[in-house]
N, C-alpha and C positions, 0 to 999 in steps of 0.2 A: 649853713648855706654853702660855704666855700668847699666843704667836703663833697657836696652833691654836684658842684659845678662840673668837675671832670666827667662824671657819669652822664649829666645832661648833654654835654658837648659830644660825648661818644654817641649817645642816642640820636642826636641831631646830625651825626656823621660830619663832625667838624674836628677831625683829629689834630690838625695843625693849631687850631685855637687852643685845644687842650694841652698841647705841648708847649705853646709859647705865651699863653695869656699872662702868666706870672712875670715872665721877663719883660713883656711889653707894659705890664702894669708898673713895674719899677721904672722903666724908661719914661712912661707917661708922668709919673710923679716927679722924676728928676727934671724933665723939660716942661712941666706944667701944661701937658696936652689937655685938650678938652675931651669929653667923652666921645664925641664924634671922631676926633683925631685918633684916639686910642682904638676905637672900633674899626676905623678905616685902615689903620696899620695892620691890625689882625686880619682883616678881610684881604688885604693885598698879599699878605704872607700865605693865607689859605689858597688863594687863587694861584699864586706862583707855584706852590707845592703841588696843587692838583694838575697844573699844566705840565710840570716836570714829570710827574707820575704818568700822565697820559703819553708824553713823548717816550718815556722808557718802555711803556707797555706797547705802543705802536712799533717801536724799534725792535722789540723782541718778536712781535707777531709778524713783522715783515721778513724776518729771517735773513737779513742782510749780513754779508760777511763782516766780522768784527775788524775794526781798525781801518776800514776803507771809507775815508771821508775826504773832503777837499783839503783839510789840513795836512793829510798824509799823502796826497797826490802830488807827484813830482811834475807839476804843470810846466815848469821851464824846460823839461826834457822833451816835451812834445813840440811838433811843428807850430809855428806862429799862427797859421790859419786854424789849426785844431784848437789851440788855446783860446782864440777869440770865440769860436763856436761853443766851446764848453762854458766859458764865462757868460756868454749870452744866454745859454740854457739855464745856468744857475741864477742869473739875475732876473730873468723874465720867465716865470713858471706858467705862463699862459698856455703853453703847449700841454701841460698836465691837465689843466682845467678843460681843455678842448679834447682831451683823450687822443692827442696826436702821438704817433709812434716815433721813436728815435732809433735809428739804425746805426750801430757801432760796428765798423768793419776794420779788420786788420789782422796781422799775423799773431800768433801766440805770444803772450808776454809783453804786449805793448800798453796794457792798462785798460782794456775795454770793460772788464768786470769791475775794476776799481772805479772807473768813471760812472758806470751805471749805479753802483752802490752809493757813491758819493752824491749823485743826483737824488737817489731815493732818500738818503738820510737828510739831505737838505730840505726836501719836501716835507718830511716828517717834522723837522724843526720849525717849519713854517705853519704847522698845524694840519697837514694833509695826511690822510691815511694812505699807506703804500702797501701793496701786496706783491710779493715776488712770485713769478711763475717759473 
């Protein structure tokens, strides 16, 4: 039966189960988990992996420039009023759900594309599909 389990998990399209079920079985034995705790831990791992794969896929499909995120944005170099507006857009994504436009104006090299890409990546990380035009 144990030889067939990886094949069954593959057939059921549960690749993370197949990868981790033995590790989690050992943990379950060590910590005296119930069957439902063991199964829940595997399910949580599968869901997390699928979400991460989805985020990676959406990020590739969005064709956003690499390395342009809020972590790499020099927010402190921007005027205070602009900082507040960017933070407000990041923290409240209702504008995206309402399909509102955001207009970024300024001379070359001030970070307009970086801000747009960072907002797009942030939306993807929140589970939203983003398409770059």
